[in-house]
VEXLO-249971 format. One record per residue: residue number from 1; residue in three letters; y negated, z negated, x negated of N, C-alpha, C, O in turn. Coordinates in Angstrom, 3 decimals. Layout:
BEGIN
{NUM; "ALA"; {Y; Z; X}; {Y; Z; X}; {Y; Z; X}; {Y; Z; X}}
...
***
This chain:
BEGIN
{1; "MET"; {52.054; -0.216; -1.247}; {51.277; 0.670; -0.537}; {50.754; -0.078; 0.741}; {51.569; -0.605; 1.498}}
{2; "ASN"; {49.080; -0.145; 1.051}; {48.713; -0.805; 2.178}; {48.817; 0.518; 3.647}; {49.399; 1.602; 3.697}}
{3; "ASP"; {48.152; -0.059; 4.446}; {48.214; 0.779; 5.306}; {47.458; 2.115; 5.354}; {47.701; 3.172; 5.938}}
{4; "ASP"; {46.384; 1.687; 4.486}; {45.368; 2.974; 4.643}; {46.277; 4.220; 4.070}; {46.334; 5.305; 4.649}}
{5; "GLN"; {47.057; 3.881; 2.718}; {47.431; 4.959; 1.599}; {48.751; 5.305; 2.660}; {48.953; 6.506; 2.842}}
{6; "LYS"; {49.553; 4.449; 3.288}; {50.483; 5.094; 4.462}; {50.030; 6.048; 5.333}; {50.503; 7.121; 5.708}}
{7; "ARG"; {49.044; 5.466; 5.578}; {48.340; 6.558; 6.938}; {47.847; 8.203; 6.457}; {47.767; 9.327; 6.954}}
{8; "TYR"; {47.635; 7.628; 5.393}; {47.005; 9.097; 4.550}; {48.216; 10.405; 3.826}; {48.066; 11.619; 3.681}}
{9; "LYS"; {49.629; 9.303; 3.429}; {50.443; 9.965; 2.792}; {50.957; 11.079; 4.132}; {51.158; 12.292; 4.061}}
{10; "LYS"; {51.068; 10.182; 5.296}; {51.506; 11.142; 6.562}; {50.974; 12.307; 7.036}; {51.490; 13.110; 7.812}}
{11; "LYS"; {50.024; 12.336; 6.571}; {48.833; 13.318; 6.966}; {48.981; 14.507; 5.898}; {48.747; 15.585; 6.445}}
{12; "ILE"; {49.297; 14.630; 4.557}; {49.275; 15.288; 3.840}; {50.261; 16.612; 4.443}; {51.298; 16.517; 5.099}}
{13; "GLY"; {49.585; 17.804; 4.001}; {50.732; 18.886; 4.780}; {50.317; 18.961; 5.917}; {50.908; 19.889; 6.469}}
{14; "LYS"; {49.294; 18.271; 6.880}; {49.355; 18.845; 7.955}; {48.134; 19.159; 8.179}; {47.169; 18.514; 7.771}}
{15; "VAL"; {48.069; 20.627; 9.141}; {46.770; 21.168; 9.316}; {45.838; 19.750; 10.258}; {46.221; 18.993; 11.150}}
{16; "ILE"; {44.346; 19.910; 9.449}; {43.302; 19.260; 10.476}; {42.315; 20.199; 10.715}; {41.782; 20.987; 9.934}}
{17; "TYR"; {42.038; 19.901; 12.588}; {41.788; 20.659; 13.020}; {40.075; 20.042; 13.489}; {39.279; 20.565; 14.269}}
{18; "GLY"; {39.945; 18.906; 12.768}; {38.447; 18.437; 12.786}; {37.354; 19.527; 12.749}; {37.611; 20.617; 12.238}}
{19; "THR"; {36.028; 19.237; 13.327}; {34.898; 20.452; 12.749}; {33.818; 19.302; 11.959}; {33.062; 19.549; 11.019}}
{20; "THR"; {33.944; 18.476; 12.402}; {33.300; 17.741; 11.343}; {33.405; 17.042; 10.660}; {34.289; 16.354; 11.169}}
{21; "THR"; {33.082; 16.447; 9.456}; {33.579; 15.082; 8.933}; {33.644; 14.175; 9.023}; {33.874; 13.505; 8.016}}
{22; "GLU"; {33.438; 13.370; 10.658}; {33.768; 12.421; 10.819}; {35.039; 12.576; 11.531}; {35.838; 11.648; 11.661}}
{23; "GLU"; {35.312; 14.382; 12.234}; {36.592; 14.232; 13.272}; {37.812; 14.464; 11.863}; {38.984; 14.093; 11.800}}
{24; "ARG"; {37.036; 15.158; 10.931}; {38.434; 15.331; 9.811}; {38.903; 13.680; 9.396}; {40.074; 13.316; 9.287}}
{25; "PHE"; {37.723; 12.825; 9.205}; {38.049; 11.522; 8.559}; {39.225; 11.260; 9.348}; {40.416; 11.136; 9.060}}
{26; "LYS"; {38.540; 11.206; 10.468}; {39.691; 10.262; 11.740}; {41.024; 10.755; 11.954}; {42.023; 10.038; 12.005}}
{27; "GLU"; {41.001; 12.049; 12.080}; {42.347; 12.542; 11.916}; {43.248; 12.254; 10.647}; {44.464; 12.078; 10.716}}
{28; "VAL"; {42.608; 12.231; 9.639}; {43.025; 11.955; 8.133}; {43.561; 10.151; 8.252}; {44.705; 9.713; 8.136}}
{29; "HIS"; {42.526; 9.535; 8.466}; {42.883; 8.135; 8.255}; {42.990; 7.836; 9.475}; {43.554; 6.753; 9.322}}
{30; "GLY"; {42.878; 7.961; 10.686}; {42.821; 7.120; 12.134}; {42.318; 5.805; 12.734}; {42.654; 4.989; 13.591}}
{31; "ILE"; {40.707; 6.153; 11.271}; {39.546; 5.390; 12.082}; {38.867; 6.313; 11.264}; {39.153; 6.967; 10.261}}
{32; "THR"; {37.635; 6.135; 12.174}; {36.006; 6.616; 11.850}; {35.738; 5.981; 10.295}; {36.425; 5.027; 9.930}}
{33; "ILE"; {34.822; 6.492; 9.502}; {34.265; 6.264; 8.426}; {33.679; 5.034; 8.637}; {33.872; 4.326; 7.648}}
{34; "GLU"; {32.902; 4.343; 9.693}; {32.162; 3.515; 9.759}; {33.387; 2.155; 9.834}; {33.279; 1.111; 9.190}}
{35; "GLU"; {34.207; 2.397; 10.515}; {35.164; 1.376; 10.783}; {35.958; 1.250; 9.310}; {36.264; 0.122; 8.923}}
{36; "TRP"; {36.243; 2.270; 8.603}; {36.914; 2.109; 7.029}; {35.935; 1.406; 6.497}; {36.097; 0.229; 6.175}}
{37; "ASN"; {34.557; 2.187; 6.308}; {33.599; 1.259; 5.329}; {33.401; -0.270; 5.978}; {32.640; -0.956; 5.297}}
{38; "ALA"; {33.804; -0.769; 6.869}; {33.955; -2.058; 7.590}; {34.730; -2.766; 6.793}; {34.408; -3.716; 6.080}}
{39; "LYS"; {36.040; -2.144; 6.973}; {37.009; -2.820; 6.419}; {37.039; -2.953; 4.681}; {37.613; -3.804; 4.002}}
{40; "GLY"; {36.335; -1.972; 4.310}; {36.254; -1.928; 3.046}; {35.101; -3.739; 2.843}; {35.502; -4.819; 2.408}}
{41; "GLU"; {34.397; -3.558; 3.098}; {33.445; -4.365; 2.973}; {34.410; -5.904; 3.593}; {34.563; -6.891; 2.873}}
{42; "GLU"; {34.826; -5.831; 4.668}; {35.501; -7.317; 4.879}; {36.505; -7.441; 3.502}; {36.567; -8.514; 2.903}}
{43; "ARG"; {37.144; -6.467; 3.135}; {37.913; -7.291; 2.019}; {37.183; -7.462; 0.498}; {37.705; -8.036; -0.457}}
{44; "PHE"; {35.876; -6.838; 0.508}; {35.290; -7.150; -0.681}; {34.951; -8.603; -0.334}; {35.377; -9.445; -1.125}}
{45; "LYS"; {34.394; -8.940; 0.508}; {33.695; -10.227; 1.115}; {34.791; -11.208; 0.967}; {34.553; -12.325; 0.508}}
{46; "ALA"; {35.810; -10.904; 1.280}; {37.009; -12.122; 1.146}; {37.214; -12.281; -0.567}; {37.346; -13.357; -1.149}}
{47; "LYS"; {37.205; -11.167; -1.094}; {37.432; -11.014; -2.655}; {36.452; -11.891; -3.528}; {36.737; -12.475; -4.573}}
{48; "THR"; {35.018; -11.851; -2.761}; {33.755; -12.052; -3.721}; {33.380; -13.124; -3.104}; {33.419; -14.052; -3.912}}
{49; "GLY"; {33.011; -13.498; -2.010}; {32.710; -14.159; -0.852}; {31.238; -14.203; -0.905}; {30.492; -15.174; -0.775}}
{50; "MET"; {30.900; -12.679; -1.170}; {29.648; -11.781; -0.820}; {29.540; -10.510; -0.184}; {30.391; -9.676; -0.493}}
{51; "SER"; {28.724; -10.217; 0.584}; {29.007; -8.728; 0.641}; {28.205; -7.795; -0.202}; {27.487; -8.301; -1.065}}
{52; "TYR"; {28.235; -6.278; -0.043}; {28.390; -5.686; -1.041}; {26.480; -5.903; -1.717}; {26.105; -6.186; -2.855}}
{53; "GLU"; {25.699; -5.639; -0.512}; {24.324; -5.441; -0.372}; {24.041; -7.013; -1.868}; {23.627; -6.864; -3.018}}
{54; "GLU"; {24.476; -8.340; -1.152}; {24.669; -9.510; -1.837}; {24.663; -9.237; -3.240}; {23.719; -9.316; -4.026}}
{55; "TRP"; {26.455; -8.735; -3.548}; {26.388; -8.587; -4.786}; {25.663; -7.654; -5.873}; {25.486; -7.923; -7.061}}
{56; "TYR"; {25.203; -6.237; -5.028}; {24.385; -5.861; -5.887}; {23.092; -6.223; -6.296}; {22.694; -6.010; -7.441}}
{57; "ILE"; {22.195; -6.932; -5.143}; {21.248; -7.845; -5.294}; {21.381; -8.677; -6.965}; {20.633; -8.632; -7.942}}
{58; "LYS"; {22.582; -9.346; -6.734}; {22.919; -10.690; -7.720}; {23.032; -9.568; -9.178}; {22.518; -9.859; -10.259}}
{59; "LYS"; {23.587; -8.641; -8.995}; {23.806; -7.740; -10.487}; {22.416; -7.307; -10.823}; {22.027; -7.559; -11.963}}
{60; "ILE"; {21.607; -6.689; -9.997}; {19.822; -6.078; -10.027}; {19.521; -7.449; -10.546}; {18.994; -7.439; -11.659}}
{61; "LEU"; {19.688; -8.414; -10.110}; {18.471; -9.523; -10.489}; {19.221; -10.171; -12.072}; {18.557; -10.709; -12.957}}
{62; "SER"; {20.285; -10.014; -12.103}; {20.545; -10.432; -13.441}; {20.521; -9.749; -14.762}; {21.004; -10.164; -15.815}}
{63; "SER"; {19.877; -8.630; -14.541}; {19.818; -8.227; -16.280}; {18.041; -7.347; -16.126}; {17.434; -6.862; -15.171}}
{64; "THR"; {17.789; -7.473; -17.326}; {16.420; -6.659; -17.464}; {16.836; -4.985; -17.610}; {17.876; -4.508; -18.064}}
{65; "PRO"; {15.819; -4.394; -17.142}; {16.166; -3.087; -17.138}; {16.259; -2.678; -18.617}; {16.202; -1.469; -18.843}}
{66; "ILE"; {16.335; -3.148; -19.196}; {16.795; -2.450; -20.963}; {18.477; -2.972; -20.836}; {19.374; -2.207; -21.188}}
{67; "ASP"; {18.765; -4.316; -20.310}; {20.234; -4.580; -20.564}; {21.057; -3.502; -19.317}; {22.236; -3.162; -19.407}}
{68; "TYR"; {20.218; -3.139; -18.312}; {20.904; -2.425; -17.305}; {20.643; -0.936; -18.099}; {21.386; -0.011; -17.772}}
{69; "LEU"; {19.936; -0.768; -18.803}; {19.791; 0.912; -19.317}; {21.427; 0.732; -20.203}; {22.410; 1.457; -20.046}}
{70; "LYS"; {21.327; -0.206; -20.935}; {22.728; -0.060; -21.931}; {23.710; -0.441; -21.382}; {24.711; -0.533; -22.092}}
{71; "ASN"; {23.832; -0.817; -19.909}; {25.135; -1.167; -19.261}; {25.329; 0.254; -18.596}; {26.518; 0.562; -18.514}}
{72; "LEU"; {24.682; 0.939; -18.236}; {24.831; 2.459; -17.432}; {24.865; 3.957; -18.685}; {25.042; 5.157; -18.475}}
{73; "ASN"; {24.607; 3.176; -19.984}; {24.310; 4.188; -20.589}; {25.324; 4.263; -22.103}; {25.753; 5.212; -22.759}}
{74; "GLY"; {25.443; 2.686; -22.254}; {26.086; 2.457; -23.465}; {25.329; 2.142; -24.673}; {25.737; 1.472; -25.622}}
{75; "VAL"; {24.084; 2.741; -24.531}; {23.100; 2.914; -25.897}; {21.463; 2.633; -24.975}; {21.244; 2.707; -23.766}}
{76; "VAL"; {20.434; 2.268; -26.231}; {19.201; 2.636; -25.429}; {18.574; 2.692; -26.645}; {18.481; 1.960; -27.630}}
{77; "SER"; {17.945; 4.355; -26.110}; {17.393; 4.796; -27.199}; {15.464; 4.475; -27.257}; {15.031; 3.972; -26.220}}
{78; "GLN"; {14.514; 4.720; -28.268}; {13.397; 4.668; -28.330}; {12.751; 5.123; -27.079}; {11.820; 4.534; -26.529}}
{79; "ASP"; {13.359; 6.303; -26.635}; {12.838; 7.349; -25.142}; {12.914; 5.988; -24.074}; {11.946; 5.545; -23.456}}
{80; "ASP"; {14.074; 5.542; -24.032}; {14.418; 4.673; -22.976}; {13.517; 3.216; -22.826}; {13.304; 2.572; -21.799}}
{81; "LEU"; {13.081; 2.944; -24.193}; {12.337; 1.725; -24.086}; {10.759; 1.804; -23.710}; {9.972; 1.038; -23.154}}
{82; "GLU"; {10.678; 3.100; -24.285}; {9.356; 3.652; -23.493}; {9.128; 3.756; -21.875}; {8.226; 3.284; -21.182}}
{83; "LEU"; {9.915; 4.301; -21.632}; {10.759; 4.777; -20.314}; {9.865; 3.140; -19.461}; {8.771; 2.887; -18.957}}
{84; "VAL"; {11.578; 2.177; -19.831}; {10.587; 1.289; -19.085}; {9.347; 0.899; -19.561}; {8.693; 0.467; -18.611}}
{85; "LYS"; {8.825; 0.861; -20.430}; {7.373; -0.062; -20.615}; {6.367; 0.833; -19.667}; {5.334; 0.388; -19.166}}
{86; "ASP"; {6.808; 2.036; -19.530}; {6.118; 2.910; -18.589}; {6.167; 2.560; -17.240}; {5.114; 2.604; -16.604}}
{87; "LEU"; {7.253; 2.204; -16.662}; {7.707; 1.980; -15.221}; {6.934; 0.405; -15.313}; {6.319; 0.063; -14.302}}
{88; "GLN"; {6.945; -0.160; -16.012}; {6.877; -1.885; -16.230}; {5.313; -1.873; -15.833}; {4.861; -2.743; -15.088}}
{89; "GLU"; {4.265; -0.532; -16.529}; {2.782; -0.665; -16.741}; {2.562; 0.042; -15.627}; {1.360; -0.084; -15.396}}
{90; "LEU"; {3.154; 0.850; -14.646}; {3.009; 1.558; -13.787}; {2.394; 0.366; -12.306}; {1.580; 0.479; -11.389}}
{91; "GLY"; {3.358; -0.729; -12.801}; {3.431; -1.522; -11.404}; {4.846; -1.918; -10.799}; {4.854; -2.633; -9.797}}
{92; "LEU"; {5.969; -1.516; -11.322}; {7.036; -1.735; -10.898}; {7.773; -2.930; -11.340}; {7.620; -3.369; -12.479}}
{93; "ASN"; {8.664; -3.541; -10.382}; {8.912; -4.922; -11.114}; {10.485; -4.292; -11.685}; {11.012; -3.180; -11.723}}
{94; "ASP"; {10.949; -5.988; -12.173}; {11.905; -5.524; -12.922}; {13.358; -5.219; -11.766}; {14.265; -4.418; -11.994}}
{95; "GLY"; {13.305; -5.587; -11.253}; {14.297; -5.243; -10.148}; {14.490; -3.825; -9.435}; {15.515; -3.147; -9.364}}
{96; "VAL"; {13.073; -3.541; -8.873}; {13.040; -2.314; -8.850}; {13.175; -1.101; -9.559}; {13.443; -0.008; -9.060}}
{97; "ILE"; {12.993; -1.331; -10.644}; {13.322; -0.173; -12.079}; {14.635; -0.201; -11.871}; {15.127; 0.862; -11.491}}
{98; "ASN"; {15.640; -1.490; -12.068}; {16.939; -1.116; -11.942}; {17.970; -0.564; -10.737}; {19.085; -0.044; -10.778}}
{99; "VAL"; {17.161; -0.889; -9.766}; {17.483; 0.159; -8.551}; {17.148; 1.894; -8.986}; {17.907; 2.861; -9.045}}
{100; "LEU"; {15.802; 1.766; -9.221}; {15.778; 3.275; -9.776}; {16.540; 3.738; -10.436}; {17.241; 4.612; -9.926}}
{101; "LEU"; {16.787; 3.341; -12.014}; {17.572; 4.064; -12.618}; {19.111; 3.787; -12.241}; {19.829; 4.722; -12.597}}
{102; "ASP"; {19.626; 2.997; -11.768}; {20.753; 3.274; -11.042}; {20.698; 4.571; -10.065}; {21.646; 5.351; -10.155}}
{103; "TYR"; {19.690; 4.855; -9.164}; {19.676; 5.808; -8.140}; {19.726; 7.354; -9.103}; {20.532; 8.265; -8.915}}
{104; "VAL"; {18.666; 7.322; -10.115}; {18.517; 8.440; -10.924}; {20.074; 8.458; -11.518}; {20.681; 9.431; -11.070}}
{105; "LYS"; {20.832; 7.681; -12.360}; {22.095; 7.966; -12.752}; {22.969; 8.319; -12.029}; {23.926; 8.979; -12.432}}
{106; "ILE"; {22.792; 7.908; -10.689}; {23.660; 8.468; -9.429}; {23.409; 9.985; -8.606}; {24.204; 10.581; -7.879}}
{107; "VAL"; {22.335; 10.281; -8.909}; {22.115; 11.474; -8.385}; {21.478; 12.526; -8.780}; {21.243; 13.545; -8.131}}
{108; "SER"; {21.060; 12.151; -10.383}; {21.043; 13.440; -11.145}; {22.322; 14.197; -11.718}; {23.201; 13.753; -12.456}}
{109; "LYS"; {22.190; 15.350; -11.219}; {23.190; 16.183; -11.949}; {23.064; 16.470; -13.421}; {24.009; 16.619; -14.195}}
{110; "ILE"; {21.548; 16.540; -13.769}; {20.930; 17.242; -15.001}; {20.684; 16.048; -15.799}; {19.718; 16.117; -16.559}}
{111; "GLY"; {21.297; 15.067; -15.786}; {20.913; 14.222; -16.733}; {19.714; 13.055; -16.089}; {19.110; 12.942; -15.023}}
{112; "PHE"; {19.767; 12.260; -17.439}; {18.500; 11.115; -17.220}; {17.160; 11.669; -17.848}; {17.172; 11.739; -19.077}}
{113; "ILE"; {16.209; 12.004; -17.317}; {15.388; 12.853; -17.644}; {14.262; 12.000; -17.129}; {14.066; 11.691; -15.953}}
{114; "HIS"; {13.333; 11.561; -18.506}; {12.566; 10.206; -18.437}; {11.740; 10.894; -17.979}; {12.220; 10.949; -16.847}}
{115; "SER"; {10.407; 11.794; -17.890}; {9.604; 12.586; -17.375}; {9.978; 12.741; -15.602}; {8.997; 12.791; -14.861}}
{116; "LEU"; {11.130; 12.801; -15.075}; {11.479; 12.852; -13.766}; {11.647; 11.340; -13.045}; {11.855; 11.045; -11.868}}
{117; "VAL"; {11.484; 10.572; -14.153}; {12.094; 8.882; -13.759}; {10.717; 8.167; -13.405}; {10.428; 7.367; -12.516}}
{118; "ARG"; {10.012; 8.717; -14.371}; {8.560; 8.463; -14.360}; {7.754; 9.020; -13.161}; {7.143; 8.314; -12.358}}
{119; "GLU"; {7.804; 9.983; -13.143}; {7.418; 10.637; -11.287}; {7.937; 9.890; -10.362}; {7.172; 9.442; -9.508}}
{120; "MET"; {9.441; 9.553; -10.294}; {9.904; 8.899; -9.186}; {8.832; 7.517; -8.993}; {7.992; 7.244; -8.136}}
{121; "GLY"; {9.397; 6.686; -10.454}; {8.787; 5.553; -9.992}; {6.953; 5.487; -9.446}; {6.447; 4.544; -8.838}}
{122; "GLU"; {6.300; 6.659; -9.845}; {5.049; 6.546; -9.441}; {5.111; 7.050; -8.091}; {4.149; 6.848; -7.350}}
{123; "SER"; {6.165; 7.708; -7.661}; {6.017; 8.302; -6.070}; {6.583; 6.741; -5.221}; {6.099; 6.376; -4.150}}
{124; "TRP"; {7.376; 6.187; -5.761}; {8.016; 5.206; -5.228}; {6.978; 3.744; -4.654}; {7.148; 2.942; -3.736}}
{125; "LEU"; {5.852; 3.905; -5.729}; {4.672; 3.004; -5.935}; {3.989; 3.804; -4.605}; {4.142; 3.135; -3.583}}
{126; "LYS"; {3.588; 4.518; -4.480}; {3.222; 5.366; -3.587}; {3.177; 5.347; -2.181}; {2.302; 5.566; -1.343}}
{127; "LYS"; {4.658; 4.945; -2.149}; {5.264; 4.539; -0.591}; {5.733; 3.067; -0.570}; {6.752; 2.808; 0.071}}
{128; "ASP"; {5.193; 2.261; -1.101}; {5.047; 0.956; -0.884}; {6.462; 0.528; -1.619}; {6.340; -0.680; -1.821}}
{129; "VAL"; {7.444; 0.856; -1.997}; {8.500; 0.465; -2.400}; {8.193; -0.860; -3.969}; {7.919; -0.709; -5.160}}
{130; "SER"; {8.413; -1.937; -3.166}; {7.905; -2.903; -4.204}; {8.792; -3.924; -4.810}; {8.823; -4.415; -5.938}}
{131; "SER"; {9.701; -4.154; -3.446}; {10.877; -4.819; -3.828}; {12.598; -4.502; -3.943}; {12.839; -3.307; -3.770}}
{132; "ILE"; {13.289; -4.986; -4.089}; {14.716; -5.009; -4.580}; {15.087; -3.898; -2.949}; {15.489; -2.747; -2.778}}
{133; "GLU"; {14.647; -5.114; -1.977}; {15.202; -4.620; -0.699}; {14.506; -3.562; 0.048}; {15.060; -3.077; 1.035}}
{134; "SER"; {13.158; -3.091; -0.388}; {12.832; -1.890; 0.181}; {13.155; -0.745; -0.662}; {12.915; 0.398; -0.272}}
{135; "ALA"; {13.874; -1.071; -2.200}; {14.098; 0.114; -2.822}; {15.496; 0.644; -2.289}; {15.801; 1.831; -2.407}}
{136; "MET"; {16.082; -0.014; -1.873}; {17.398; -0.380; -1.538}; {17.518; 0.558; -0.195}; {18.428; 1.309; 0.160}}
{137; "ALA"; {16.353; 0.259; 0.376}; {16.416; 0.670; 2.164}; {15.652; 2.440; 1.500}; {16.118; 3.467; 1.994}}
{138; "PHE"; {15.085; 2.493; 0.954}; {14.668; 3.690; 0.262}; {15.631; 4.518; -0.236}; {15.417; 5.639; 0.226}}
{139; "VAL"; {16.501; 4.520; -0.886}; {17.616; 5.176; -1.424}; {18.328; 5.434; -0.177}; {18.576; 6.632; -0.045}}
{140; "ARG"; {18.800; 4.584; 0.926}; {19.557; 4.491; 1.572}; {18.818; 5.658; 2.814}; {19.544; 6.183; 3.658}}
{141; "GLU"; {17.473; 5.906; 2.761}; {17.188; 6.852; 3.410}; {17.096; 8.430; 2.875}; {17.119; 9.478; 3.520}}
{142; "GLU"; {16.967; 8.152; 1.250}; {16.955; 9.378; 0.671}; {18.778; 9.874; 0.291}; {19.165; 10.974; -0.103}}
{143; "TRP"; {19.321; 9.066; 0.481}; {20.807; 9.512; 0.599}; {21.400; 10.600; 1.801}; {22.019; 11.650; 1.631}}
{144; "LYS"; {20.947; 9.903; 3.141}; {21.038; 10.466; 4.337}; {20.639; 11.816; 4.714}; {21.103; 12.680; 5.457}}
{145; "ASN"; {19.335; 11.680; 3.736}; {18.730; 13.009; 3.849}; {19.385; 14.438; 2.947}; {18.850; 15.541; 3.065}}
***
């Protein structure tokens, strides 16, 4: 059992008084969310030799959108193929398409709706999301809101 697990185990059953997420997290874990994330990043970098961001970019670049969809969903339908073709015809590069597909898979509670993904692709183009890095930055900003 690592230190974080021991620290959490000691707090079970204790009344938490914090009024914000950050305060409650610190009461339970003894560190801030930012410190927790930094420790996780350090462990990840020690294990893989790269940061989360470097690993994610490598993952995005190593797959075509079709392969990426297959990894996300297990299968690729004819509609999926048409969706990727539509996104490419809009002018999105494969890396940005992969980030978009990943984002939709994570945030969509209603499933993978192709018309919604196409609309998001158009929106990303209008907002000049044209590289993997800009797509990741856009997603981070959306996640904050």
